C-alpha positions in Angstrom: 0.0 0.0 0.0 2.8 2.4 0.9 4.4 2.0 -2.6 1.1 2.8 -4.2 1.1 6.1 -2.4 4.6 6.9 -3.8 3.4 5.9 -7.3 0.4 8.3 -7.1 2.6 11.2 -6.0 5.1 10.5 -8.8 2.3 10.2 -11.3 0.8 13.4 -10.0 4.2 15.3 -10.4 4.7 13.9 -13.9 1.3 15.0 -15.0 1.4 18.5 -13.6 4.9 19.1 -15.1 4.0 17.5 -18.4 1.0 19.8 -18.8 3.1 22.8 -18.1 5.7 21.9 -20.7 3.1 21.0 -23.2 1.5 24.4 -22.8 4.8 26.1 -23.3 5.3 24.4 -26.6 1.6 25.0 -27.7 2.0 28.7 -27.0 5.3 28.8 -28.9 3.7 27.0 -31.9 0.9 29.5 -31.9 3.4 32.4 -31.9 5.3 30.7 -34.7 2.1 30.5 -36.8 1.5 34.2 -36.1 4.8 35.0 -38.0 7.5 35.2 -35.3 10.9 33.6 -35.7 11.4 30.3 -33.9 13.5 31.9 -31.2 11.0 34.7 -30.7 8.2 32.2 -30.5 10.0 30.1 -27.9 10.8 33.1 -25.7 7.2 34.5 -26.1 5.7 31.1 -25.3 7.9 30.9 -22.1 7.0 34.4 -21.1 3.3 33.9 -21.6 3.3 30.7 -19.5 5.8 31.8 -16.7 3.3 33.3 -14.2 0.8 30.5 -14.5 3.6 27.9 -14.1 5.0 29.6 -11.0 1.5 30.0 -9.5 0.6 26.3 -10.1 4.0 25.1 -8.8 4.1 27.3 -5.7 0.6 26.3 -4.9 1.6 22.6 -5.2 4.6 23.0 -3.0 2.6 25.1 -0.5 0.1 22.2 -0.3 3.0 19.9 0.7 4.1 22.2 3.6 1.7 20.6 6.2 3.2 17.1 5.3 6.7 18.5 5.8 5.8 19.7 9.3 4.1 16.5 10.5 5.2 14.7 13.6 4.4 11.2 14.9 4.6 7.7 13.7 3.9 8.4 10.0 6.2 11.5 9.9 9.1 9.7 8.1 6.9 8.6 5.3 5.1 12.0 5.0 8.5 13.8 5.0 9.9 11.6 2.2 6.9 12.1 0.1 6.6 15.8 0.6 10.3 16.7 0.2 10.8 14.6 -2.8 7.6 16.0 -4.5 8.5 19.5 -3.7 12.0 19.1 -4.9 10.8 17.4 -8.1 8.3 20.2 -8.7 11.0 22.9 -8.3 13.5 21.1 -10.5 10.9 20.4 -13.0 9.9 24.1 -13.2 13.5 25.2 -13.6 13.9 22.6 -16.3 10.7 23.6 -18.0 11.4 27.3 -18.0 14.9 27.1 -19.4 15.3 23.8 -21.2 11.9 23.2 -23.0 12.2 26.5 -25.1 15.8 25.5 -26.1 14.5 22.0 -27.2 11.7 23.7 -29.0 14.0 25.8 -31.0 16.3 22.9 -31.9 13.5 20.5 -33.0 11.4 23.1 -34.7 14.4 24.2 -36.7 15.1 20.7 -37.7 11.5 20.1 -38.6 11.3 23.2 -40.8 14.6 22.4 -42.6 13.4 18.8 -43.2 10.1 20.1 -44.4 11.8 22.5 -46.8 14.1 19.8 -48.1 11.1 17.5 -48.8 9.2 20.2 -50.5 12.1 20.9 -52.8 12.5 17.2 -53.7 8.7 17.0 -54.5 9.0 20.0 -56.9 11.8 18.4 -58.8 
């Protein structure tokens, strides 16, 4: 039963962070369709999602604070869950804010180059 609780917390963390990262990419794709360059679109998508990401993440971590302060027989389990989830959330936010836009630029550039190359081959 205890392992199931850890699994649920890990799954929750992955889903919240995944949603945040997907929304950064979606906003960047939208900005790209509006005519911005790839780098401008990535930066704009990150800027647009920064405040909602911080608010969601800080609310998630704040919800874990009571578990961090528990005392009694179940305190060790609560501490391990709460500190690992809070650390994972903070690391995931830092990763998402800085690394996801860089990955968007890299893969979107490759995608557009490949698309242009295939379009030229079809014309010939």
